[in-house]
N, C-alpha and C positions, 0 to 999 in steps of 0.2 A: 611467757604468757601465751599459752596456746589459743585461748579465746580471741585475743586481739589479732593473732595471725589469721584465724578463721575469718574474722571481719574484714581484714585487709584483703585477703585472697578473694572473698566473695565480691568485694567492691571492684577489684581489678578484673575479675571474670565478667561481672555484669556490665562494666563500662565498655567492654568489647562489642556489646550488642547494639549500640547506637553510635551513629557517626556524626560528622560535622553538620549534616542536614538538620538534626534535631535542634541544635543550638541556633542555627540560622533561621529556622521557622519561628522560634520564640523571639529572637532579636528583630526579625522583620515585622512581626506582629506588634511588638512594643513600639517600634518606630512609626508604624503606620497609624495606630489608634491614638486618639487624642488623650484619653484618660484611661488609666488601668485600675481595675478592681481585682483583688485577690481573695480567694476563699479556699480553705481546706479545713477539714475537721481534725481535731487532735494534733498529733505531731506534724502532720502534713501542713496544717494551718500555721504552726510555729515556724516552719521553714519558709513558708510564703510571707509571713510577717517580717522575717529577716530580709527577704528579697525586697519587699515593699520599702523597707527602710533605705536600702541601697538605691532603689529607683528614686526615692524622694531626695536623697543626697545628690543625685545626678540631675535634679531639677525636673523630673518627670512627674506630672500630676498622678498620684496613686492613692488608693484608699483600700483599707482592709474592711471587707464586708462585716457588718455587725458592730463596727465602731460607731459611737454616737455622732461623730462629725461627718460620717460618710453621706454624701448627697445621693440622690437617686441616679441610677445608671440610665444611660440614654444612648441614642444613635451615635455612632462614631466612638463609643467607649468599648473596652474589652474586659471581659471577665476571664481571669485565669483561675481555673479550678484544678487542684491537685487531689486526686483520689486514686488510691491503689486499685481498688475494685471497679471504680467508675459507677458504683451502685449506691453510694451513701445517700440516704433519702434527702437530707437537707441540701446536699450538693446538687442533686438532680433538680430539686425545686428552684434553687438559685439559678442554675443554668437555664431552665425554662423561663423564669422571670426575666432574665437578661435578654433572651431571644425575643420575648414578647415586647420588650422595650426597644427593640431594634439594635441591640448591642451585639458584638461578636463574642463568641465563647471559644476558649482554647483550653483543652484538657491535657493535663500531664498525668500519665497513668502507667500501669503495668501492661495494659492491653488496649487494643482499639476495638474490642468486641464487648461493649457494655452500653448501658443506657445513656450515660453522659456523652460517650463518643458518638452515639447516633444523633445527639442534639448539637454537638460542637461543630463549628466550622473547621476546626483543626484539632487533631490529637497528636501529642508527642508521647511516644512510648519510650520509657527509659528503663524498663525492666524491674527487677526485684520481684517481690510477691505481695499479693494483697493480704490484708490482715488475717483473714480466716481461710486462706487458700491452703489446700492440703498437699500441694506438690512439694517436691524436695529441692526447690531452687535455693533455699537458704536454711542454714542451721540456726539462724537467729530467730527469736520469737516474733510472732505476729507480723507486722509490716515493717520491721526495723530496716531491712535491706532497701526497700523502696524509699523510706523516709531519708535514709542516708544518701542514697543516689539522688533524690530530689534536692537535698541541700547542696550537694556538690555540683549538680547540673545547674542549679540557679547561680551558684558562685561563678561557675565558668561563663554563664550568660552575662553576668555583671562585667566580667573582664572583656567579653566580646562587645558589649555596649560601650564600655569605656573607650575601646579602640575605635569603634564606629563613630563615636561622638567626639573623639580626640580629647578625652578628659584625663587629667592626671589624678593621682592619689591626693595631691594637695587640693585640687578642685573639689573632690568628694569631701575631704575633711572640712572645707569651708561650708559645706551644707550639713555638717553634723550638728546634732542638737547641742546647745550650750547650757541648757537647764538640766543638768544631771549631777 
């Protein structure tokens, strides 16, 4: 299966570009801020929703932007935005609104040279390529490599948070939804 080998090789190559500090920055931010909000458009948003689920299972107050039960963001809250380009219009708007409310903004992106990065208090660059980028970073279509890296990066962050908070898998399971 040649295509699967391409995907695996791209992931291995891309993960060489960020080090331990990337996870540490996100772990530290999540521990410092009282409530976490997450937003990403499309597939990036799906990865962040999975991450939000894990944070909730760990007992961290977390909300997905746009959900009807999400309260207003305020001071001492953190908005985590995932955007490959850092230019997605709705993401830019939400970052600005969060700042206006006194909240922190952390961007996860392919680059730190974009509109949201200029607004964010912190940017974590994980690589990949933005959806419409024309560079040859990936043979995969659109932003697939970034989205895959985002998911894996967030899964690794969950493991780091579990270690920092001394949580077992059983403790996470006790926070898992029982209406399913």
